[in-house]
TORDREN-406228 format. One record per residue: x, y, z of N, C-alpha, C, O in turn. Coordinates in steps of 0.2 Angstrom, whole numbers, plus 5000, padded with zeros to 4 digits. Layout:
XYZXYZXYZXYZ ...
This chain:
510248985017510249055016509649075012509449035007 509349135013508749155009508949225006508649275007 509349215001509549274997509049294992508949254987 508749344992508149364987508449394981509049414981 508049384975508249414969508149494970507849514974 508449524965508349594964507549614963507249574960 507349664966506649674966506549744962506849794963 506049744957506049804953505549854956505049834960 505649914955505249964957504549964955504049974958 504549944948503849934945503449884949502849894951 503749824951503349774954503149794961502549784963 503549834964503349864971502849914970502349904974 502849954966502350004965501649974963501149994965 501749924959501149884957500749854963500149844963 501149824967500949784973500549844977500049824980 500849894978500549954982499949974979499449984983 499949974972499249994969498749944970498149964972 498849884970498349824971498149824978497549814980 498649844983498449844990497949904991497549894995 498149964989497750024990497050004987496550024990 496949974981496349954978495949904983495349904982 496249864987495949824992495449864996494949834998 495649924998495249965003494549984999494150005003 494549984993493950004989493749954984493849974978 493349904985493149854980492749884975492749864969 492349934977491949974972492350004967492150024961 493050024968493450054963494050004961494550024960 493849944961494349894959494749904953494349924948 495349904953495749914947495749984944496050004939 495550034948495450104946496150124944496250164939 496650114949497350134947497650114941497950144937 497550044939497750014933497450054927497750064922 496750064928496450094922496750164921496850184915 496850204926497150274925497850264922497950314918 498250214925498850214922498850194914499250224911 498450154912498350134905498150204901498450214896 497650234903497450294900497950344900498050374895 498250364906498750414906499350404902499550444898 499550334902500150324897499950334890500350364886 499350314888499250324881499150394879499350424873 498850434883498850514882499550544882499650574877 499950524886500650544886501050524880501350564877 500950464878501250444871500950484865501350504861 500250494865499950524860500250604860500250634854 500450624866500650694866501450694864501750754864 501750634863502450634862502850664867503350694866 502650644873503150664879503750614879503750564876 504250634883504850594883504650524886504150514890 505150474885505050414888505050414896504650384899 505450464898505550474906504850494908504650474914 504550544905503950574907503350524907502950514911 503350484901502850424901502950384907502450354910 503550364908503650314914503450344920503050314924 503650404922503450434928502650444929502350434934 502350464923501650474923501250404924500750404928 501550344921501250284922501250264930500850234932 501850264932501950244939501550284944501350264949 501550354943501150394947500450374947500050374952 500150364941499450344940499350284944498750274947 499850234945499650174948499550184956499250134959 499750234959499650244966499450324967499550344972 499050354962498850424963498450434969498450494971 498050384971497550394977497850364983497450354988 498450364984498850334989498650364996498650345001 498450434995498350475001497650475003497450505008 497150435000496450425001496450365006496450305003 496350375012496450315017495750275018495750225021 495250305015494550265017494150265010494250295006 493750215010493250205005492850265004492750284998 492550295009492150345008492450405005492150445001 493150415006493450475003493550454996493550504992 493750394994493850374987493250384983493250404977 492650364986492050374982491850444981491550464976 492050484987491950554986492350584980492150634977 492950564980493450584975493150564968493150604963 492850504967492650474961492050524959491950534953 491650544963491050584961491150654960490750684958 491750674962491850754961491950774954492350734950 491550824952491650854945492150914945492650914941 491950954950492451014951492851004957492550994962 493451004957493950984962493851044968493851104966 493951024974493951074979494451054984494851004983 494551094989495051094994495051024998495550994999 494451004999494350935003494550884999494950835001 494350884992494550824988495250824987495650774987 495550884986496250884984496750874990497350864989 496450864996496850855002497250785001497750785004 496850734999497150674998497750674994498250634994 497750714989498350724984498950744988499550724987 498850794992499450824996499650765001500250765002 499250725004499450675008499850625004500350595007 499650604998500050564994500750584993501150544993 500750654991501450684990501850674996502450654996 501550695002501950685008502250615010502750605012 501850565008502050495009502650475005503050435007 502650504999503150484994503750534993504250514990 503650594995504150644993504850634995505350654992 504950595001505650585003505950515001506450495003 505550484996505750414994506050434987505750454982 506750424987507150454981506950434974506950474969 506750374974506550344967505950364964505750354958 505550394969504850414966504750494968504150514968 505250534968505150604969504750634963504350674964 504850614957504550644951503750624952503350664950 503650564953502950534954502650574960502050584959 502950584965502650624971502350694969501850714971 502750724964502550794962501950784958501450824958 501850734953501350724949500650714953500150734952 500750664958500250654963499950714967499350724968 500450754969500250814973499750854969499350884972 499850864962499450904958498950874953498750904949 498850814955498350774950497650794950497250774946 497450844955496750874954496850944953496350984953 497350964950497451034948497051054942497151014937 496751104941496351124935496751164931497151204933 496751154924497151194920496851264920496351284919 497351314920497251384919497751414915497651474912 498351384913498851414909499251454913499751484910 499151474919499551524923500051494928500551514929 499951434931500351404936500951364932500751304930 501451394931502051354928502351304932502751264929 502251304938502551254943502251184942502651134944 501651184940501351114939501551074933501551104928 501851014934502150984929501550954924501050944926 501750954917501250934913500950864914500350854913 501350824917501150754919500550754924500150704923 500550804928500050804933499350824929498850794931 499350864924498750874920498550814916497950804916 499050774914498850714910498550664915498050634914 498850664921498550614926497850634928497350594929 497750704929497050724930496550704925495950684927 496750714919496250704913496050624913495550604913 496650584914496550514914496050494920495650444919 496150524926495750504932495050524931494650484933 494950574928494250594927493850554922493350534922 494250534916493950494911493850424914493350394912 494250394918494250324921493550314925493350254926 493250364927492650354931492050374928491450384931 492050384921491450414917491050354914490450364913 491350294913490950244910490750194914491050174920 490250154912489950104916490250034914490150014908 490550004919490849934917490349884915490549834912 489749894917489249834916488949844909488549794907 489049894906488749904899489249904894489849914895 489049894887489549894882489949964881489650014881 490649954881491050014881490950064875490850124875 490950024869490850064863490250104862490250154859 489750074865489050104865489050174869488650214868 489550174874489550224879489950284876489950344879 490450274872490950324870490650394868490850444871 490050394864489850464862489650504869489750564869 489250464873488950504879489550524884489550574887 490050474884490650494889491050554886491150594890 491150554880491550604877491150674877491350724878 490450664876490050724877490050754884490150814885 490050714889490150734896490850764897490850814901 491350734894492050764895492150824892492450874894 491750834886491850894882491550954886491851014886 491050944890490851004894491351024900491251074902 491750984901492250994906492951014903493451024907 493051024897493651024893494051084895494751084895 493751134898494151194900494551184906495051224908 494351124910494751104916495451074914495851064919 495451054908496051004906496551044902496451094898 497151014902497751044898497551034891497350984889 497551084887497351084880497751034876497350994872 498351024877498750964873498450904875498450854871 498350894881498150824884497450814881497250754879 497050864881496350854879496350834871495950794869 496750874867496850854860497050784859496850754854 497550764863497750694863497150644864497150594861 496750654869496250614871495750614865495450564863 495550674862495150674856495350624851494950594848 495950624849496250584844496150504846496050464842 496350494853496350424855495550404855495450344854 495150444856494450424857494150394851493550364851 494450404845494250374839494450304838494250274833 494850284842495150214842494850164846494850174852 494450114843494150064847494550024852494350014858 495150014850495549974854495750004861495749974866 495750074861495950114867495350104872495550094878 494750104870494150104874494150024877493950014883 494249984872494149914874494649894880494449854884 495249914879495749894883495649934890495849904895 495449994890495350034896494750014899494650014906 494249984896493649964899493649904903493449894908 493949854899494049784903494549804908495049844907 494649764913495049774919495749774916496049714914 496149824915496749824911497249784915497349794921 497649754912498249714915498849754914498949794909 499249754919499849794919500349784913500749824911 500249724910500649704904500449744898500749744893 499849774898499749824893500149884892500249914887 500549894898501049944898501649914895501849854896 502049954891502649924888503149904892503249924898 503549854890504149824894504549884897504849874902 504749934893505249984895504950024901505350044905 504350024902504050054908504050004914504150024920 503849944912503849894918504449874920504549844926 505049884916505649854919506249904919506749894921 506049974917506550024916506650064922507050114922 506350054927506350104933506950074938507050104943 507250024936507750004941507549954946507049934946 508049934950507949884955508049914962508449964962 507849884967507849904974508449874978508449804978 508949904980509449874985509049874992508549904992 509449844996509149835003508949905006508349905009 509349955006509150015009508550045006508150075010 508550044999507950074996507350034997506750064998 507449964997506849924998506549935005505949935006 506949945010506749965017506350025017505850035020 506550075013506250145013505550135010505050165012 505550095004504850085001504450045006503850065006 504649995009504249955014503950005019503449995022 504350055021504050105026503550145023503050155027 503550155017502950195014502350145014501850165016 502450085012501850035013501650035020501050045021 502050035025501850035032501450095034500950085037 501650145031501250215033500550205030500050235033 500550185024499850175020499450135024498850145025 499750075027499350025030499150055037498550055039 499550085041499450105048499150175048498750185053 499250215044498950285045498150285043497850335045 497850235041497150235040496850235047496250265047 497150215052496750215059497250245064497850225064 497050285068497350315074497550255079498050265083 497150205079497350145083497950105081498250075086 498150105075498650065073499250105069499550085065 499250175071499650225067500450205067500850225063 500650165072501350145072501550065072502050045073 500950025072501049955073501549925069501949885071 501549935062501949895058502749915059503149875058 502849975061503549995063503749955069504349935069 503349955074503449915080503649835078504149815081 503149805074503249735072503949735068504349685070 504049775064504749775060505349775064505749735063 505349815069505849825074505949765078506549735079 505449735081505449675085505649615081506049575083 505349605075505549555071506349555069506649495069 506549615068507249615066507749595072508149555072 507549625078507849605084507849535086508449505087 507349505085507249435087507649385082507949345084 507649405075507949365071508749365071509049315070 508949425074509649435075509849395081510349355081 509449395086509549355092509549275091509849235094 509149255086509149185084509749165080509849105078 510149215078510749195074510649195066511149175063 510149225064510049235056510549285054510849335057 510749285047511149325044510949395044510349415045 511349445043511149515042510649525037510249565037 510749495031510349495025509649475027509149505026 509549415031508949385033508649435038508049445038 509049465042508749515047508449575044507949605045 508849595038508549655034507849635031507449675031 507849575028507249555025506649545030506049555028 506849525036506349515041506049585043505449595044 506449635043506249705045505749725039505249755041 505949715033505449725027504849695028504249715027 504849625030504249585031503849615036503249615036 504149635042503749665047503349725045502749735047 503649775041503349825038502749805034502249845034 502749755031502249735026501749685029501249665025 501849655035501449605037500649615037500349565036 500449675038499749685038499549725032498949755032 499849715026499649745020498949725018498549765016 498749665020498049645018497549675022496949675021 497749715028497249745032496949805028496449835030 497149825022496849875018496149855016495749895014 496049795016495449765014494949765020494349745019 495149785026494749775031494449845033494849895034 493749855034493449915035493749945042493949915047 493750015042494050045048493650035055493950025060 492950025054492550005060492749945063492649935069 492949895059493249835061493849835065494049815070 494349875061495049885064495049925071495449905075 494549965071494550015077494049995083493950025088 493749935082493249905087493649895093494149865094 493349925099493649915105493249865109492749875112 493449805108493149745110493249685106493549685100 492949625108492949565104492549575097492049605097 492849545092492549555085491949495085492049445088 491349515082490849465081491049415076491549425072 490649365074490749315069490849345062491349325059 490449395060490549425054491149465053491549455048 491349505058491949545059492549505059493049525055 492549445062493149405062493249375056493849355054 492649355052492749325046493049375041493449355037 492949435041493249485037493949495039494449495035 494149495046494849505048495249445046495849455044 494949385046495349325044495649325037496049285035 495349365033495549375026496249405025496549405020 496449455029496949505028497649465027497949495023 497749415030498449385029498449345022498949345020 497849325020497849295013498049345008498449335004 497749405009497849455004498649485004498949494999 498849485010499549505011500049455007500449475004 499849385008500249335005500249334997500749334994 499549344995499549344987499849404984500149394978 499749464987500049524984500849514984501149534979 501149494990501849494990502149434986502749444983 501749384985502049324981502149354974502449324970 501749404972501749424965502449464963502549474957 502749484968503349524967503949484967504149444971 504249474961504849434960505349454964505549514965 505649404968506149424973505949424980506349434985 505249424981504949434988504649364990504249364995 504749314986504349254988504449224995503949204998 505049224997505149205004504849245009504549225014 504949315009504649355014503949365014503649385018 503649335008502849335008502649295014502149305017 502949235014502749185020502949215027502549205031 503549245027503749275034503249325036503149335042 503049365031502549415033501849395034501549415039 501649345030500949335030500649275035500049265036 501149235038500949185042500949205049500949155053 500849265051500949285058500249265062500249275068 499749245059499149215062499149145062498549115064 499649115059499649035059499849015066500149055070 499648955068499848935075500248865075500248835070 500648855080501048795081500648735080500848685077 499948735082499548675082499148675076498748625075 499248715071498948715064498248745064497848735059 498048775070497348805070497348875069496848915071 497848905066497848975064497448985057497148945055 497649045054497349055048497849095044498249135047 497749095037497249065033497349005030496948965027 498048975031498248915028498248855033498348795031 498148865039498148815045498848775044498848715044 499348805043500048775043500248765050500248805054 500548695051500748685058501448705059501848725054 501648715065502348745067502948715063503348755061 502948645063503548615060503548625053504148615050 503048645050503048655042503148735041503248755035 503148775046503348845045504048865045504448835050 504348905041505048925042505048965049504548995051 505648955052505648985059505549065059505349095064 505749095053505549165053504849185053504649235055 504449135050503749145050503449145057503049185060 503749095061503549085068503849145072503449165077 504349175070504649235074504149295073504049335077 503949305066503449355065502849355069502549405071 502549295070501949285074502149315082501649345084 502749295084502849315091502949395091502749435095 503249425086503449495085502749535085502649585088 502249505081501649535080501249535087500949595089 501249485091500849485097501249525102500949565106 501849525102502249565107502149635106501949675111 502149655100502049725098501349745100501249805103 500849705098500149725099499949735107499549775108 500249695111500049695118500549745122500349765128 501149765119501549815123501449885121501649935125 501249895115501149965112500549995115500049965117 500550065116499950095119499450105113499650115107 498850105115498250115110497850175113497850185119 497450205109497050265112496550245117496450285121 496350175117495950155122496250115128495850095132 496850105128497250065133497950075133498250085128 498250065139498950065140499249995138498949945138 499950005135500249935134500449895140500449925145 500549835139500649795145501349795147501849815143 501449785154502149785156502449715155502149675152 503149705158503449645156503049585159503049535156 502849585165502549535168501849515165501749455163 501449565163500849545159501049515153500649475150 501549545149501649525142501949455142501649415138 502349435147502649365147502049315149502049255147 501649335153501049295155500649275149500449225148 500449325145500149315139500449275134500249225131 501149285133501549245128501649175130501549135126 501749165136501849095139501149055138501149005137 500649095140499949055139499849035132499548985130 500049075127499949065120500449005118500248965113 501048995121501448945120501048875122501048825119 500848885128500448825131499848805128499648745128 499548855124498948835121499048815113498548805110 499648805112499848785105499848845100499848835094 499948905102499948965097500648985095500748985089 501048995100501749025098502348975099502248925103 502848985096503448945097503748965104503949015105 503848915108504148925115504848945115505048985119 505248915110505948935110506049015109506449045112 505649035104505649115102505449155108505649205110 504849125112504649165117505149165123505149215127 505549115124506049115129506549165127506849205132 506749175121507249235119506949305121507249345123 506249305120505949375122506049385130506249435132 505949325133505949335141506649355143506749395147 507149325139507849335141508149405139508649435142 507749435134508049505131507449555131507449595127 506949545136506349585135506549665135506249695131 506949685140507049755140507349795134507049835131 507849765131508149795125507649785119507649835115 507349735119506849725113506249775114506049805109 506049785120505449825121505649905120505349945117 506349915122506549985121506649995113506450055111 506849955109506949955102506249975099506150015095 505749925101505049935099504850005100504550045096 504850025106504650095108504950155104504650195102 505650145104505950205100505750205093505650255090 505650145090505450145082504750175082504650205077 504350155086503650175086503550255087503150285084 504050275092504050355093504250385086503950435085 504750355083504950385076504350385071504250435068 504050325071503450325067502850365068502550395064 502750385075502250425077502450505075502050535072 503050515075503350585072503150585065502950645062 503250535061503150535054502450545053502250575048 502050505057501250515056501050585057500650615053 501350615062501150685064501350735058501050785057 501950715055502150765050501750755044501650815041 501450705043501050695037500350735038500150765033 500150735044499450755045499450835047498950865047 500050855049500150925051500250975044500550955040 499851025044499951065038500651095038500951115043 500851105031501551135031501551205033501051245032 502151235036502151295039502451345033502851325029 502251405034502551455029502151475023502351515019 
C-alpha cells in the first residue's frame, strides 16, 4: 500500500509558486520575494496573524493568472496599473475563488493591482499590502549591492507613494531603515524566512481538497495553451480508470488522479511556441521539452506526503526499454502506476481533439499503443486492459475533458452583470 502522509496547504502553495516561476526564469523567485516583503509589511502594520498568513500565501501565487513570460515581464515593467495589466489578477482570482481553503487569498490576488484612493471599502487591506510589496520587489537590481541601491529605490518608490495604502507605506518606510530587511529580500528568499506559524498553520489537505487543489494546478498548466486546455484532466481521468481496473485500492486510485492532474507541471518551463508547434520538434525544441518531467519530479518531491506520486506523475516519458527520459528507468524498475501513467498520457494525447486535428478512433489508437509496446515503449499488460475496456475509458476521458473545457471557458469569459 502507498498511503501518503498528510500534505500541508503551505507546501502545495509553495510548489505552485515554484512551478509558476518556471514559466519566467527572468523573474525567478519573484513570488517568494513578494511573500517575504509583504509578510514584513503586514507584521509592521500589526495586522492579525490570520491576515499575515493570508497575505503571505496570496503573495506566493499572486501572478498565477499570468500565463506567459511576455505578460509577466509587461506586469513587471508597469508603473501605473491599467486594465490590461490587471486582467491577470482577475484570472488568478477566478482560478482560486472556488477552492475553499484559499478564498481569502483569491480576493487579495484579485485586487493586488488596485491603486489606493481611500474610497473603495470593498478592497481588503491585504491587497494593498500585496500591491506595495509587488512594486518594491521589481525595483532593485539583483546583480548590484542591495544596500547601495536603497536610497535610489526608496526615492523611486516615494514618487509613487500616493498609489499605496498610507499605513502600508508608513510601515515600509520604517522597514527601509533596517539593513537585514533588504539583505534578506535581495538574496533569493527562502520560504523558511517566513515564520513556522505561517508555514504550518494553514492546515492539511484531505483527499477531496487535495484533488481540488490539483485541479487548480492542472488549469494553470493547461490554460497556457489552447492546444492543451483540457489535457491534464483527461490524463487524470484515464489514469484513475486504469488503476482501478488493475486492482489498486481506492486510495491509490485517488492519488493517481492527483498525479494525472500534476503530470505536466514541468511544462510551465516550456515556451508556448514549443508547446503549440504543429509538427515534429527540432533538436533544440526537443531538448527543451525533455526537461519538463524532471521539473515535475523535483517540485513534487519537495512536498512532504507526495513522494510516491512524484514518480507516478513524472515518469510518463520513461520507456520499458530504458530509453525514455529524464532518468532512463527501465520498466521492471518502475512502479506499475508509473507505467500506467505513461499509457494514460499517450492514450489521452492521441484520442483528444486538438485545434489542428481530430482525435483518433479505437482502431487507430490501438494501432499506435500496440506499436509502442512492440518498440519497447509501453507496458503490454496495461495496453491490453485499454483494449478490453476502450469504450468506457474513452467515454470517461471525453466527459472529464468536456467539463474541463467548460471550466476553461468560464475563466476566460467576462463576468455578466
